Short mmCIF file of the C-alpha atoms (twelve columns), coordinates in Angstrom:
data_MODEL
# 
_entry.id   MODEL 
# 
loop_
_atom_site.group_PDB 
_atom_site.id 
_atom_site.type_symbol 
_atom_site.label_atom_id 
_atom_site.label_alt_id 
_atom_site.label_comp_id 
_atom_site.label_asym_id 
_atom_site.label_seq_id 
_atom_site.Cartn_x 
_atom_site.Cartn_y 
_atom_site.Cartn_z 
_atom_site.pdbx_PDB_model_num 
ATOM 1  C CA . MET A 1  -42.976 13.840 -59.782 1 
ATOM 2  C CA . SER A 2  -46.403 12.388 -60.424 1 
ATOM 3  C CA . VAL A 3  -48.761 10.781 -57.933 1 
ATOM 4  C CA . ASP A 4  -50.777 7.734  -58.979 1 
ATOM 5  C CA . GLU A 5  -54.020 6.404  -57.481 1 
ATOM 6  C CA . LYS A 6  -52.154 3.847  -55.372 1 
ATOM 7  C CA . THR A 7  -50.073 6.622  -53.768 1 
ATOM 8  C CA . VAL A 8  -53.188 8.720  -53.075 1 
ATOM 9  C CA . LYS A 9  -54.805 5.767  -51.290 1 
ATOM 10 C CA . ARG A 10 -51.601 5.110  -49.327 1 
ATOM 11 C CA . VAL A 11 -51.310 8.751  -48.231 1 
ATOM 12 C CA . ALA A 12 -54.977 8.754  -47.196 1 
ATOM 13 C CA . HIS A 13 -54.435 5.553  -45.216 1 
ATOM 14 C CA . LEU A 14 -51.354 6.969  -43.460 1 
ATOM 15 C CA . ALA A 15 -53.251 10.175 -42.636 1 
ATOM 16 C CA . ARG A 16 -56.199 8.102  -41.386 1 
ATOM 17 C CA . ILE A 17 -58.519 9.867  -43.841 1 
ATOM 18 C CA . LYS A 18 -61.412 7.947  -45.358 1 
ATOM 19 C CA . VAL A 19 -61.415 8.589  -49.106 1 
ATOM 20 C CA . SER A 20 -64.093 7.222  -51.422 1 
ATOM 21 C CA . GLU A 21 -63.167 5.768  -54.808 1 
ATOM 22 C CA . GLU A 22 -64.769 8.688  -56.675 1 
ATOM 23 C CA . ASP A 23 -62.665 11.203 -54.711 1 
ATOM 24 C CA . VAL A 24 -59.340 9.548  -55.567 1 
ATOM 25 C CA . PRO A 25 -58.958 11.148 -59.056 1 
ATOM 26 C CA . LEU A 26 -59.721 14.609 -57.654 1 
ATOM 27 C CA . LEU A 27 -57.172 14.194 -54.853 1 
ATOM 28 C CA . GLN A 28 -54.654 12.834 -57.344 1 
ATOM 29 C CA . LYS A 29 -55.067 15.968 -59.476 1 
ATOM 30 C CA . GLU A 30 -54.729 18.257 -56.411 1 
ATOM 31 C CA . LEU A 31 -51.627 16.482 -55.107 1 
ATOM 32 C CA . ASN A 32 -49.995 16.606 -58.533 1 
ATOM 33 C CA . GLY A 33 -50.753 20.346 -58.681 1 
ATOM 34 C CA . ILE A 34 -49.164 20.896 -55.277 1 
ATOM 35 C CA . LEU A 35 -46.072 18.903 -56.241 1 
ATOM 36 C CA . SER A 36 -45.658 20.808 -59.518 1 
ATOM 37 C CA . PHE A 37 -45.822 24.085 -57.586 1 
ATOM 38 C CA . VAL A 38 -43.139 22.822 -55.179 1 
ATOM 39 C CA . GLU A 39 -40.980 21.891 -58.175 1 
ATOM 40 C CA . GLN A 40 -41.363 25.450 -59.473 1 
ATOM 41 C CA . LEU A 41 -40.242 26.791 -56.097 1 
ATOM 42 C CA . SER A 42 -37.171 24.563 -56.077 1 
ATOM 43 C CA . SER A 43 -36.026 26.091 -59.374 1 
ATOM 44 C CA . ILE A 44 -35.758 29.584 -57.852 1 
ATOM 45 C CA . ASP A 45 -32.232 30.814 -57.147 1 
ATOM 46 C CA . VAL A 46 -32.046 31.823 -53.485 1 
ATOM 47 C CA . GLU A 47 -28.287 32.213 -53.288 1 
ATOM 48 C CA . GLY A 48 -27.440 35.069 -50.919 1 
ATOM 49 C CA . VAL A 49 -31.005 35.492 -49.627 1 
ATOM 50 C CA . GLU A 50 -31.107 35.672 -45.843 1 
ATOM 51 C CA . PRO A 51 -33.679 33.491 -44.082 1 
ATOM 52 C CA . MET A 52 -36.503 35.395 -42.440 1 
ATOM 53 C CA . ALA A 53 -38.710 34.664 -39.461 1 
ATOM 54 C CA . SER A 54 -41.690 36.618 -40.757 1 
ATOM 55 C CA . GLY A 55 -43.031 38.050 -43.969 1 
ATOM 56 C CA . LEU A 56 -43.516 41.362 -42.192 1 
ATOM 57 C CA . PRO A 57 -40.557 43.550 -41.325 1 
ATOM 58 C CA . ILE A 58 -39.900 43.844 -37.621 1 
ATOM 59 C CA . PHE A 59 -38.692 47.358 -36.908 1 
ATOM 60 C CA . ALA A 60 -38.155 47.056 -33.182 1 
ATOM 61 C CA . GLU A 61 -37.142 44.322 -30.846 1 
ATOM 62 C CA . LEU A 62 -39.844 42.540 -28.930 1 
ATOM 63 C CA . ARG A 63 -40.875 44.371 -25.814 1 
ATOM 64 C CA . LEU A 64 -40.895 42.225 -22.715 1 
ATOM 65 C CA . ARG A 65 -42.607 43.061 -19.483 1 
ATOM 66 C CA . PRO A 66 -40.375 43.396 -16.442 1 
ATOM 67 C CA . ASP A 67 -39.821 40.210 -14.487 1 
ATOM 68 C CA . GLU A 68 -41.432 40.940 -11.142 1 
ATOM 69 C CA . VAL A 69 -42.087 38.631 -8.214  1 
ATOM 70 C CA . MET A 70 -45.803 38.285 -7.544  1 
ATOM 71 C CA . THR A 71 -47.531 36.671 -4.592  1 
ATOM 72 C CA . GLY A 72 -49.913 34.609 -6.683  1 
ATOM 73 C CA . ASP A 73 -52.542 34.935 -3.990  1 
ATOM 74 C CA . TYR A 74 -55.539 35.449 -6.261  1 
ATOM 75 C CA . ALA A 75 -57.031 31.934 -6.552  1 
ATOM 76 C CA . GLY A 76 -60.170 33.160 -4.817  1 
ATOM 77 C CA . ASP A 77 -60.640 35.894 -7.401  1 
ATOM 78 C CA . ILE A 78 -60.343 33.343 -10.189 1 
ATOM 79 C CA . THR A 79 -62.796 30.813 -8.756  1 
ATOM 80 C CA . GLN A 80 -65.365 33.262 -7.361  1 
ATOM 81 C CA . ASN A 81 -67.584 33.003 -10.460 1 
ATOM 82 C CA . ALA A 82 -67.304 29.224 -10.780 1 
ATOM 83 C CA . PRO A 83 -70.600 27.366 -10.508 1 
ATOM 84 C CA . ASP A 84 -69.040 24.941 -8.028  1 
ATOM 85 C CA . GLN A 85 -65.750 25.396 -6.179  1 
ATOM 86 C CA . GLU A 86 -64.112 24.143 -3.039  1 
ATOM 87 C CA . ASP A 87 -61.026 25.518 -1.293  1 
ATOM 88 C CA . HIS A 88 -60.116 27.701 -4.318  1 
ATOM 89 C CA . TYR A 89 -60.393 24.751 -6.765  1 
ATOM 90 C CA . PHE A 90 -62.938 24.228 -9.514  1 
ATOM 91 C CA . ARG A 91 -65.250 21.285 -8.847  1 
ATOM 92 C CA . VAL A 92 -66.416 19.330 -11.885 1 
ATOM 93 C CA . PRO A 93 -68.634 16.271 -12.200 1 
ATOM 94 C CA . LYS A 94 -66.916 12.921 -12.201 1 
ATOM 95 C CA . VAL A 95 -66.654 11.601 -15.766 1 
ATOM 96 C CA . VAL A 96 -64.528 8.482  -15.237 1 
ATOM 97 C CA . GLU A 97 -65.733 5.646  -13.059 1 
# 
């Protein structure tokens, strides 16, 4: 598959990217390179290859912390260093009128 200048401009428009006229040939070359690489990947035989979640082998299952009930009564500790707080809430300047 080959990408022409019209397609490059259309993709840039859809992505809301401003592309100058002198950049179009460069982007066309890069997109064609990407598409040729994808075509090479599609020619690889992957029959019998199991899908993987990571490129790194996972030797152990994920360790989860125990699910413990907590009081959650530490709002004061969180807001104690805030420059402005009221009743355990952060106070910020009004930005919308």
